[in-house]
Each structure stands twice: as structure tokens, then as C-alpha cells.
NUVEXTI-530900 format. One record per atom (N, C-alpha, C): residue in three letters; atom name; x, y, z. Coordinates in Angstrom, 3 decimals. Layout:
NUVEXTI-530900
rec resn = ALA, name = CA, X = X, Y = Y, Z = Z
...
end
This chain:
NUVEXTI-530900
rec resn = MET, name = N, X = 28.011, Y = 78.396, Z = -4.360
rec resn = MET, name = CA, X = 27.203, Y = 77.356, Z = -4.948
rec resn = MET, name = C, X = 27.533, Y = 77.207, Z = -6.424
rec resn = GLU, name = N, X = 27.679, Y = 78.278, Z = -7.139
rec resn = GLU, name = CA, X = 27.985, Y = 78.260, Z = -8.561
rec resn = GLU, name = C, X = 29.358, Y = 77.644, Z = -8.820
rec resn = TRP, name = N, X = 30.321, Y = 77.911, Z = -7.952
rec resn = TRP, name = CA, X = 31.678, Y = 77.401, Z = -8.157
rec resn = TRP, name = C, X = 31.728, Y = 75.883, Z = -7.997
rec resn = SER, name = N, X = 30.928, Y = 75.374, Z = -7.091
rec resn = SER, name = CA, X = 30.948, Y = 73.920, Z = -6.898
rec resn = SER, name = C, X = 30.341, Y = 73.207, Z = -8.105
rec resn = LYS, name = N, X = 29.281, Y = 73.772, Z = -8.673
rec resn = LYS, name = CA, X = 28.691, Y = 73.177, Z = -9.874
rec resn = LYS, name = C, X = 29.657, Y = 73.260, Z = -11.045
rec resn = LEU, name = N, X = 30.333, Y = 74.382, Z = -11.173
rec resn = LEU, name = CA, X = 31.310, Y = 74.552, Z = -12.240
rec resn = LEU, name = C, X = 32.473, Y = 73.580, Z = -12.049
rec resn = GLY, name = N, X = 32.904, Y = 73.414, Z = -10.808
rec resn = GLY, name = CA, X = 33.993, Y = 72.474, Z = -10.513
rec resn = GLY, name = C, X = 33.592, Y = 71.040, Z = -10.842
rec resn = LEU, name = N, X = 32.372, Y = 70.655, Z = -10.512
rec resn = LEU, name = CA, X = 31.884, Y = 69.313, Z = -10.841
rec resn = LEU, name = C, X = 31.813, Y = 69.106, Z = -12.350
rec resn = PHE, name = N, X = 31.366, Y = 70.140, Z = -13.059
rec resn = PHE, name = CA, X = 31.287, Y = 70.048, Z = -14.517
rec resn = PHE, name = C, X = 32.674, Y = 69.883, Z = -15.127
rec resn = VAL, name = N, X = 33.602, Y = 70.704, Z = -14.718
rec resn = VAL, name = CA, X = 34.970, Y = 70.633, Z = -15.247
rec resn = VAL, name = C, X = 35.603, Y = 69.280, Z = -14.890
rec resn = GLY, name = N, X = 35.386, Y = 68.828, Z = -13.665
rec resn = GLY, name = CA, X = 35.910, Y = 67.518, Z = -13.266
rec resn = GLY, name = C, X = 35.324, Y = 66.401, Z = -14.117
rec resn = GLY, name = N, X = 34.039, Y = 66.471, Z = -14.406
rec resn = GLY, name = CA, X = 33.388, Y = 65.465, Z = -15.256
rec resn = GLY, name = C, X = 33.943, Y = 65.473, Z = -16.664
rec resn = VAL, name = N, X = 34.175, Y = 66.669, Z = -17.205
rec resn = VAL, name = CA, X = 34.744, Y = 66.776, Z = -18.552
rec resn = VAL, name = C, X = 36.144, Y = 66.188, Z = -18.579
rec resn = LEU, name = N, X = 36.959, Y = 66.511, Z = -17.587
rec resn = LEU, name = CA, X = 38.329, Y = 65.978, Z = -17.541
rec resn = LEU, name = C, X = 38.315, Y = 64.453, Z = -17.383
rec resn = PHE, name = N, X = 37.453, Y = 63.968, Z = -16.505
rec resn = PHE, name = CA, X = 37.347, Y = 62.526, Z = -16.291
rec resn = PHE, name = C, X = 36.887, Y = 61.832, Z = -17.575
rec resn = GLY, name = N, X = 35.901, Y = 62.397, Z = -18.246
rec resn = GLY, name = CA, X = 35.401, Y = 61.829, Z = -19.498
rec resn = GLY, name = C, X = 36.457, Y = 61.839, Z = -20.588
rec resn = THR, name = N, X = 37.213, Y = 62.934, Z = -20.694
rec resn = THR, name = CA, X = 38.272, Y = 63.017, Z = -21.696
rec resn = THR, name = C, X = 39.354, Y = 61.984, Z = -21.427
rec resn = ALA, name = N, X = 39.740, Y = 61.841, Z = -20.179
rec resn = ALA, name = CA, X = 40.745, Y = 60.840, Z = -19.821
rec resn = ALA, name = C, X = 40.213, Y = 59.438, Z = -20.107
rec resn = GLY, name = N, X = 38.950, Y = 59.200, Z = -19.815
rec resn = GLY, name = CA, X = 38.352, Y = 57.897, Z = -20.074
rec resn = GLY, name = C, X = 38.341, Y = 57.554, Z = -21.549
rec resn = ILE, name = N, X = 38.022, Y = 58.542, Z = -22.386
rec resn = ILE, name = CA, X = 38.017, Y = 58.315, Z = -23.832
rec resn = ILE, name = C, X = 39.425, Y = 57.993, Z = -24.327
rec resn = LYS, name = N, X = 40.399, Y = 58.703, Z = -23.825
rec resn = LYS, name = CA, X = 41.790, Y = 58.441, Z = -24.232
rec resn = LYS, name = C, X = 42.215, Y = 57.039, Z = -23.802
rec resn = ILE, name = N, X = 41.840, Y = 56.650, Z = -22.604
rec resn = ILE, name = CA, X = 42.199, Y = 55.312, Z = -22.113
rec resn = ILE, name = C, X = 41.513, Y = 54.246, Z = -22.957
rec resn = LEU, name = N, X = 40.221, Y = 54.441, Z = -23.237
rec resn = LEU, name = CA, X = 39.467, Y = 53.441, Z = -23.987
rec resn = LEU, name = C, X = 39.899, Y = 53.339, Z = -25.447
rec resn = SER, name = N, X = 40.503, Y = 54.385, Z = -25.987
rec resn = SER, name = CA, X = 40.926, Y = 54.339, Z = -27.380
rec resn = SER, name = C, X = 42.430, Y = 54.083, Z = -27.525
rec resn = SER, name = N, X = 43.098, Y = 53.711, Z = -26.451
rec resn = SER, name = CA, X = 44.531, Y = 53.440, Z = -26.522
rec resn = SER, name = C, X = 44.792, Y = 52.097, Z = -27.198
rec resn = LYS, name = N, X = 46.047, Y = 51.880, Z = -27.602
rec resn = LYS, name = CA, X = 46.421, Y = 50.626, Z = -28.263
rec resn = LYS, name = C, X = 46.227, Y = 49.434, Z = -27.332
rec resn = ASP, name = N, X = 46.568, Y = 49.609, Z = -26.059
rec resn = ASP, name = CA, X = 46.396, Y = 48.515, Z = -25.098
rec resn = ASP, name = C, X = 44.925, Y = 48.149, Z = -24.943
rec resn = ALA, name = N, X = 44.068, Y = 49.160, Z = -24.915
rec resn = ALA, name = CA, X = 42.638, Y = 48.891, Z = -24.779
rec resn = ALA, name = C, X = 42.123, Y = 48.174, Z = -26.022
rec resn = LYS, name = N, X = 42.576, Y = 48.590, Z = -27.193
rec resn = LYS, name = CA, X = 42.153, Y = 47.937, Z = -28.435
rec resn = LYS, name = C, X = 42.600, Y = 46.479, Z = -28.442
rec resn = LYS, name = N, X = 43.794, Y = 46.220, Z = -27.932
rec resn = LYS, name = CA, X = 44.282, Y = 44.848, Z = -27.858
rec resn = LYS, name = C, X = 43.400, Y = 44.025, Z = -26.913
rec resn = ALA, name = N, X = 43.013, Y = 44.626, Z = -25.798
rec resn = ALA, name = CA, X = 42.140, Y = 43.936, Z = -24.858
rec resn = ALA, name = C, X = 40.774, Y = 43.661, Z = -25.490
rec resn = TYR, name = N, X = 40.221, Y = 44.637, Z = -26.232
rec resn = TYR, name = CA, X = 38.946, Y = 44.436, Z = -26.908
rec resn = TYR, name = C, X = 39.048, Y = 43.287, Z = -27.908
rec resn = THR, name = N, X = 40.175, Y = 43.242, Z = -28.621
rec resn = THR, name = CA, X = 40.375, Y = 42.192, Z = -29.621
rec resn = THR, name = C, X = 40.418, Y = 40.819, Z = -28.964
rec resn = HIS, name = N, X = 41.124, Y = 40.710, Z = -27.848
rec resn = HIS, name = CA, X = 41.192, Y = 39.433, Z = -27.140
rec resn = HIS, name = C, X = 39.820, Y = 39.037, Z = -26.599
rec resn = CYS, name = N, X = 39.068, Y = 39.991, Z = -26.086
rec resn = CYS, name = CA, X = 37.724, Y = 39.700, Z = -25.594
rec resn = CYS, name = C, X = 36.813, Y = 39.240, Z = -26.738
rec resn = ALA, name = N, X = 36.900, Y = 39.911, Z = -27.881
rec resn = ALA, name = CA, X = 36.089, Y = 39.516, Z = -29.029
rec resn = ALA, name = C, X = 36.462, Y = 38.109, Z = -29.495
rec resn = ALA, name = N, X = 37.749, Y = 37.793, Z = -29.496
rec resn = ALA, name = CA, X = 38.189, Y = 36.451, Z = -29.882
rec resn = ALA, name = C, X = 37.649, Y = 35.405, Z = -28.914
rec resn = ALA, name = N, X = 37.648, Y = 35.710, Z = -27.630
rec resn = ALA, name = CA, X = 37.120, Y = 34.776, Z = -26.634
rec resn = ALA, name = C, X = 35.619, Y = 34.563, Z = -26.837
rec resn = VAL, name = N, X = 34.910, Y = 35.616, Z = -27.153
rec resn = VAL, name = CA, X = 33.474, Y = 35.499, Z = -27.402
rec resn = VAL, name = C, X = 33.223, Y = 34.628, Z = -28.630
rec resn = LEU, name = N, X = 34.019, Y = 34.802, Z = -29.670
rec resn = LEU, name = CA, X = 33.857, Y = 33.982, Z = -30.877
rec resn = LEU, name = C, X = 34.143, Y = 32.513, Z = -30.596
rec resn = ARG, name = N, X = 35.169, Y = 32.243, Z = -29.772
rec resn = ARG, name = CA, X = 35.460, Y = 30.855, Z = -29.392
rec resn = ARG, name = C, X = 34.301, Y = 30.272, Z = -28.595
rec resn = ALA, name = N, X = 33.759, Y = 31.055, Z = -27.691
rec resn = ALA, name = CA, X = 32.629, Y = 30.590, Z = -26.884
rec resn = ALA, name = C, X = 31.424, Y = 30.312, Z = -27.776
rec resn = LYS, name = N, X = 31.200, Y = 31.173, Z = -28.750
rec resn = LYS, name = CA, X = 30.085, Y = 30.973, Z = -29.681
rec resn = LYS, name = C, X = 30.255, Y = 29.662, Z = -30.426
rec resn = ASP, name = N, X = 31.461, Y = 29.378, Z = -30.906
rec resn = ASP, name = CA, X = 31.719, Y = 28.126, Z = -31.619
rec resn = ASP, name = C, X = 31.456, Y = 26.921, Z = -30.725
rec resn = THR, name = N, X = 31.862, Y = 27.009, Z = -29.475
rec resn = THR, name = CA, X = 31.636, Y = 25.916, Z = -28.532
rec resn = THR, name = C, X = 30.142, Y = 25.705, Z = -28.301
rec resn = VAL, name = N, X = 29.405, Y = 26.785, Z = -28.131
rec resn = VAL, name = CA, X = 27.959, Y = 26.686, Z = -27.907
rec resn = VAL, name = C, X = 27.271, Y = 26.085, Z = -29.133
rec resn = VAL, name = N, X = 27.669, Y = 26.501, Z = -30.321
rec resn = VAL, name = CA, X = 27.073, Y = 25.965, Z = -31.543
rec resn = VAL, name = C, X = 27.370, Y = 24.472, Z = -31.659
rec resn = ASP, name = N, X = 28.610, Y = 24.068, Z = -31.361
rec resn = ASP, name = CA, X = 28.968, Y = 22.648, Z = -31.409
rec resn = ASP, name = C, X = 28.138, Y = 21.842, Z = -30.415
rec resn = GLN, name = N, X = 27.993, Y = 22.352, Z = -29.202
rec resn = GLN, name = CA, X = 27.222, Y = 21.654, Z = -28.181
rec resn = GLN, name = C, X = 25.741, Y = 21.585, Z = -28.573
rec resn = ALA, name = N, X = 25.227, Y = 22.638, Z = -29.172
rec resn = ALA, name = CA, X = 23.829, Y = 22.638, Z = -29.607
rec resn = ALA, name = C, X = 23.616, Y = 21.601, Z = -30.706
rec resn = THR, name = N, X = 24.583, Y = 21.458, Z = -31.587
rec resn = THR, name = CA, X = 24.486, Y = 20.458, Z = -32.650
rec resn = THR, name = C, X = 24.470, Y = 19.050, Z = -32.066
rec resn = VAL, name = N, X = 25.355, Y = 18.787, Z = -31.109
rec resn = VAL, name = CA, X = 25.389, Y = 17.477, Z = -30.458
rec resn = VAL, name = C, X = 24.066, Y = 17.211, Z = -29.747
rec resn = LEU, name = N, X = 23.554, Y = 18.205, Z = -29.044
rec resn = LEU, name = CA, X = 22.284, Y = 18.052, Z = -28.338
rec resn = LEU, name = C, X = 21.156, Y = 17.759, Z = -29.314
rec resn = GLN, name = N, X = 21.130, Y = 18.471, Z = -30.429
rec resn = GLN, name = CA, X = 20.086, Y = 18.261, Z = -31.425
rec resn = GLN, name = C, X = 20.174, Y = 16.843, Z = -32.005
rec resn = GLU, name = N, X = 21.387, Y = 16.376, Z = -32.277
rec resn = GLU, name = CA, X = 21.552, Y = 15.018, Z = -32.786
rec resn = GLU, name = C, X = 21.083, Y = 13.993, Z = -31.762
rec resn = ASN, name = N, X = 21.423, Y = 14.196, Z = -30.500
rec resn = ASN, name = CA, X = 20.983, Y = 13.274, Z = -29.453
rec resn = ASN, name = C, X = 19.464, Y = 13.264, Z = -29.319
rec resn = CYS, name = N, X = 18.846, Y = 14.433, Z = -29.392
rec resn = CYS, name = CA, X = 17.392, Y = 14.508, Z = -29.297
rec resn = CYS, name = C, X = 16.734, Y = 13.788, Z = -30.474
rec resn = THR, name = N, X = 17.311, Y = 13.924, Z = -31.656
rec resn = THR, name = CA, X = 16.786, Y = 13.234, Z = -32.826
rec resn = THR, name = C, X = 16.887, Y = 11.725, Z = -32.636
rec resn = ASP, name = N, X = 18.024, Y = 11.261, Z = -32.125
rec resn = ASP, name = CA, X = 18.197, Y = 9.824, Z = -31.870
rec resn = ASP, name = C, X = 17.171, Y = 9.321, Z = -30.858
rec resn = ILE, name = N, X = 16.988, Y = 10.068, Z = -29.792
rec resn = ILE, name = CA, X = 16.021, Y = 9.680, Z = -28.756
rec resn = ILE, name = C, X = 14.609, Y = 9.619, Z = -29.338
rec resn = TYR, name = N, X = 14.260, Y = 10.598, Z = -30.139
rec resn = TYR, name = CA, X = 12.928, Y = 10.648, Z = -30.757
rec resn = TYR, name = C, X = 12.714, Y = 9.434, Z = -31.664
rec resn = GLU, name = N, X = 13.704, Y = 9.128, Z = -32.485
rec resn = GLU, name = CA, X = 13.580, Y = 7.990, Z = -33.397
rec resn = GLU, name = C, X = 13.466, Y = 6.673, Z = -32.630
rec resn = GLU, name = N, X = 14.238, Y = 6.503, Z = -31.578
rec resn = GLU, name = CA, X = 14.162, Y = 5.286, Z = -30.763
rec resn = GLU, name = C, X = 12.814, Y = 5.181, Z = -30.062
rec resn = ALA, name = N, X = 12.298, Y = 6.310, Z = -29.593
rec resn = ALA, name = CA, X = 10.988, Y = 6.311, Z = -28.934
rec resn = ALA, name = C, X = 9.890, Y = 5.927, Z = -29.924
rec resn = LYS, name = N, X = 9.970, Y = 6.434, Z = -31.154
rec resn = LYS, name = CA, X = 8.998, Y = 6.054, Z = -32.176
rec resn = LYS, name = C, X = 9.058, Y = 4.555, Z = -32.437
rec resn = GLN, name = N, X = 10.266, Y = 4.011, Z = -32.519
rec resn = GLN, name = CA, X = 10.453, Y = 2.583, Z = -32.765
rec resn = GLN, name = C, X = 9.843, Y = 1.760, Z = -31.627
rec resn = ILE, name = N, X = 10.084, Y = 2.171, Z = -30.403
rec resn = ILE, name = CA, X = 9.526, Y = 1.467, Z = -29.250
rec resn = ILE, name = C, X = 8.001, Y = 1.465, Z = -29.312
rec resn = ASN, name = N, X = 7.416, Y = 2.600, Z = -29.648
rec resn = ASN, name = CA, X = 5.957, Y = 2.686, Z = -29.729
rec resn = ASN, name = C, X = 5.407, Y = 1.838, Z = -30.873
rec resn = GLU, name = N, X = 6.123, Y = 1.801, Z = -31.996
rec resn = GLU, name = CA, X = 5.680, Y = 0.966, Z = -33.110
rec resn = GLU, name = C, X = 5.729, Y = -0.513, Z = -32.729
rec resn = GLU, name = N, X = 6.800, Y = -0.932, Z = -32.059
rec resn = GLU, name = CA, X = 6.914, Y = -2.318, Z = -31.613
rec resn = GLU, name = C, X = 5.824, Y = -2.664, Z = -30.606
rec resn = ARG, name = N, X = 5.536, Y = -1.749, Z = -29.730
rec resn = ARG, name = CA, X = 4.501, Y = -1.968, Z = -28.718
rec resn = ARG, name = C, X = 3.131, Y = -2.088, Z = -29.381
rec resn = ALA, name = N, X = 2.876, Y = -1.216, Z = -30.356
rec resn = ALA, name = CA, X = 1.597, Y = -1.272, Z = -31.078
rec resn = ALA, name = C, X = 1.468, Y = -2.582, Z = -31.839
rec resn = ALA, name = N, X = 2.569, Y = -3.052, Z = -32.427
rec resn = ALA, name = CA, X = 2.531, Y = -4.326, Z = -33.158
rec resn = ALA, name = C, X = 2.241, Y = -5.476, Z = -32.207
rec resn = LYS, name = N, X = 2.841, Y = -5.474, Z = -31.025
rec resn = LYS, name = CA, X = 2.588, Y = -6.534, Z = -30.030
rec resn = LYS, name = C, X = 1.124, Y = -6.485, Z = -29.571
rec resn = GLU, name = N, X = 0.581, Y = -5.282, Z = -29.395
rec resn = GLU, name = CA, X = -0.817, Y = -5.157, Z = -28.966
rec resn = GLU, name = C, X = -1.755, Y = -5.688, Z = -30.046
rec resn = GLN, name = N, X = -1.422, Y = -5.431, Z = -31.311
rec resn = GLN, name = CA, X = -2.249, Y = -5.937, Z = -32.401
rec resn = GLN, name = C, X = -2.195, Y = -7.459, Z = -32.441
rec resn = GLU, name = N, X = -1.005, Y = -8.030, Z = -32.227
rec resn = GLU, name = CA, X = -0.874, Y = -9.499, Z = -32.186
rec resn = GLU, name = C, X = -1.718, Y = -10.080, Z = -31.069
rec resn = THR, name = N, X = -1.718, Y = -9.421, Z = -29.921
rec resn = THR, name = CA, X = -2.475, Y = -9.893, Z = -28.774
rec resn = THR, name = C, X = -3.979, Y = -9.832, Z = -29.063
rec resn = GLU, name = N, X = -4.416, Y = -8.786, Z = -29.718
rec resn = GLU, name = CA, X = -5.843, Y = -8.625, Z = -30.036
rec resn = GLU, name = C, X = -6.296, Y = -9.651, Z = -31.060
rec resn = ILE, name = N, X = -5.431, Y = -9.986, Z = -32.018
rec resn = ILE, name = CA, X = -5.774, Y = -10.943, Z = -33.066
rec resn = ILE, name = C, X = -5.876, Y = -12.352, Z = -32.476
rec resn = ASN, name = N, X = -4.964, Y = -12.671, Z = -31.552
rec resn = ASN, name = CA, X = -4.961, Y = -14.015, Z = -30.953
rec resn = ASN, name = C, X = -5.994, Y = -14.044, Z = -29.889
end
């Protein structure tokens, strides 16, 4: 029983050490850099789309206000006549 636990521990240490070496290799760093660049590009795209959406919402709001003002003016004309 003790040997199996010791074997699992040693195997875990070896696996962890190999994993750290793989994750800190030059190829892995290059992959991390490419992933980070892709995330930054995606962020820029999302920010651009959010800006367009915000501008469209502002336009819609302003047009809706104008429609309501015109409607209120017509109602006032109707009440006066």
C-alpha cells in the first residue's frame, strides 16, 4: 500500500515537472503571445462594435424624441382648433 502511494507521488512530481518545462518552453511562449494578440484584436473589435451600437442607440433616441415632440405639437394644434 505504501509503495503505490509513493509511486503515485513520484509520478505526479515527474508529470508536474515535465508540464512546467513544456509550459515554459519557447514554443509555448510563442503560442501564449499569439493567443494574447488574438485576444487584443478581439477586444478592439468588440470596442468598435460597442461604439457603433452606442451611436445607433443615440440616433434612435433622438429620432424618437423628435417624433414625440411632433406628435405633441399636432395634439396641441388639434386641441386649440
